[in-house]
N, C-alpha and C positions, 0 to 999 in steps of 0.2 A: 360405184367404184371408188375406192378410197385412195386412189393414186393421185397425188397432187404435184409431184416433182419427178421428172425423167432426166437421166444423166446419159449423154451420148459422148463417147470417147473421141470419135472422129467421124467424118462424113463419108466413109466408104459404105457402099450400099448394103453390105452384109452386116453393118452395125446399126442401120436404121430402117431396114426394109419393112419391118412390122409396124412401124410408127403410124403409117397412114391408116391401116386397118384398125389400130387401137383408137385413133382419133375418131374414126367413123363409128366405132362401137360406143365410145363415150357420148357421141352426139345422139345415136339411136336410144341410148339409155337416159336421154334428156339431161345430161350434165349441165350444170349452171356455174359451178365454181371454176375459177380460172385454173389453168394448168401451166406449170413452169417447166420449160424445157432448157436444160443446161447443155452447153457444148461450145467448143471453139468455133467462133464465128457463127453462132446460132442465129443471130438476127439476119446475117447475110443469107443463110440457108433459107429462112422464111421469106425473105424478099424475093428470092428466086421462085419459091413455091407460089407466091402471090402472082408473080408475072405469068406463071403457068396456069393460073386460074384457081388455085386452091384457096379456100377460106374456111375457117372453123365455123361450125354451125351451132349457135346457141351458147357457146362459152369462149372465153378468151384463151388463146395460147400465147404465153409471154416468153419469148426467147431471152435467155440470159447468156451473154457472151462470157465464156470462161477464158481467162488469160492463158496464152500458150507460148508467149515469147519471152518469158523470164525463167529464172531457175528457182524462183521462190514458190512455196506452196501458197495456195489461196484458200481461205476459209469461205465456203459457199453457204453453208447453213449451220446453225448451232442453236441448241437449246440445253436444258438442264440434263438431258439424258445422252445426247450424242453430238458429234461434230462431223460434218462432211467437208473434206478438203480435196483440192485438186493440185496436181503437179504436172508441168509440161513433160512430154516424152518425145523422143525422136522416132518419127514414123514416116518421114518423107512428105507428109502434109501436116497442117496444124492438128495436134493431137494431145490429149491429156489422159492421166490416170486419176482415179478417184479412190479415196480411202474413207470408209465409213467407220468412225471411231466411237465406240461406246465408252462413255465416261465412267470412272470408278463410282461405285455406290455401295452403301452399306445396307444390308437387309435387316 
């Protein structure tokens, strides 16, 4: 599976419910590469999961805390082809929106 980065907007169950099945599938497929999980308070979310007994099997899941308490956009990933940014949104709980921006290029 070529998926290395997952972006969660907020931690309501309907926005992450498939995550556990996806992680299990990656484990069954013998994934070795680390996975990066972005979201507001992502590390706190994974601390709670660890307390409940969840652990990744065979590969690291690296939570990346996305800022949600400022009005500024945050550049999360960037290379020569694209940029991924987040911006906080008002949703009653910590939440962000993401923009996947393709950079200009000449063919």
